[in-house]
N, C-alpha and C positions, 0 to 999 in steps of 0.2 A: 504493500499500499503505500503511495506516494504522500510525503508530507508537503504541507503548505508553508512556504518560506514566510508568509505573513504571520504565522503562528510561532515560528521559531525563535529561539533566543540563544545565540551563540555563547553568551556568557554563562549559561546554565550547563554547558556541555562539559563532559570529561576531558575532551580536548583542550579546551580553554583553561581548565582547571591545572592540567599537566603543564601547559604552556607557561601559566602563571609562577609555576614552580622553578622552571628552569630558564625563565626569559632573561635576557641581558647578555652582555658580551662575555661575561666570565664565568657565570654559574655552569653552563655545560661543560666548560674547560676544566672547571674546579672538580666536577663530578667525574669526568674522564680521568683526570690525574689521580683522584683517589681510587678510581676502579682499577687502575694500572699499578699503583705504587704504595697503596696504603699500608701503614699509616704514614702520614706525611707532615713534617713540621712547617711552621708559618714561612720561614726564609726560603725552604726548599721550594715550596708553593709558589713564593714570589719570583725566584729565579725561573721555574718552569713557565710562568705566565710572562716572562721577560719584562715589558714596560708598564705593568700595573702598579699604581700608587698603593703604598701600605693602607691608606684610609680605605680605598675602594675594595681592596682584598679584604680587609678586616669587616667591611660593611656586608660584603657577599657572604663571607663566612658565617657572620651573624645571622643572616636571612635564612641561609640553608640550615643552620642548626635550629632555628625558630620553626622551621618547616619540618623539622625531624627527619632530615636527609642525611645529616652528618653528625658526629659525636666529637666534641671538643674535650681532650683528656689533659688535665693540668697535673704535672708531676711536682710534688712538693720538694723542690731542690734549688740550689743557687748555682749558677743563674737559672731562672725558671725555664722549665721545659714544657711546650705545649704541642700535642700532636692531633691531627685530624683524621677521622676515618669515616666510612659510610656506616650508617644504621641499617637495620633489616630493612627498613621501608627505602632507604637510599639504594641498597642492594637490589631491591626489585625495580626501581627506576632504571637501573643499569641495563636491564634487558631491553628497555625502549632505546637507550642510547647505543647499544650494540647493533641495534637494526639501523640507526642512522649512519653508523660507521660502515656497516655492511653495503648499504646503498651507495655511499660516497666512494668506497673503493670499487665497486661495481660500475659506476657512472662517471668517474671523474675522467677528464681528458688527460692524455699522456703528455708529459713534459715535452716541450718543444725546444 
């Protein structure tokens, strides 16, 4: 049965919700980094992302933590040690990111 677009609300879809969690320039890259290398420390993440400002990285990490996609673990030592890793919910989202990666590998143009 075909739906009527006049009755549709994109903002109520699961697709919109998923995009809201991973939207932005750095969140998908942070999740990909953790998928490949977890746990990851802040400075290692900053080097991985190259030109990201500390404030921007910190804000993105806080948002991902608030959305229960990553865990921030603080070790009580001097100097302080903080590591980031994926939550169970974050690992379930990796399946979606894996599909994006597969599509990119299958469809990207060869380097010229």
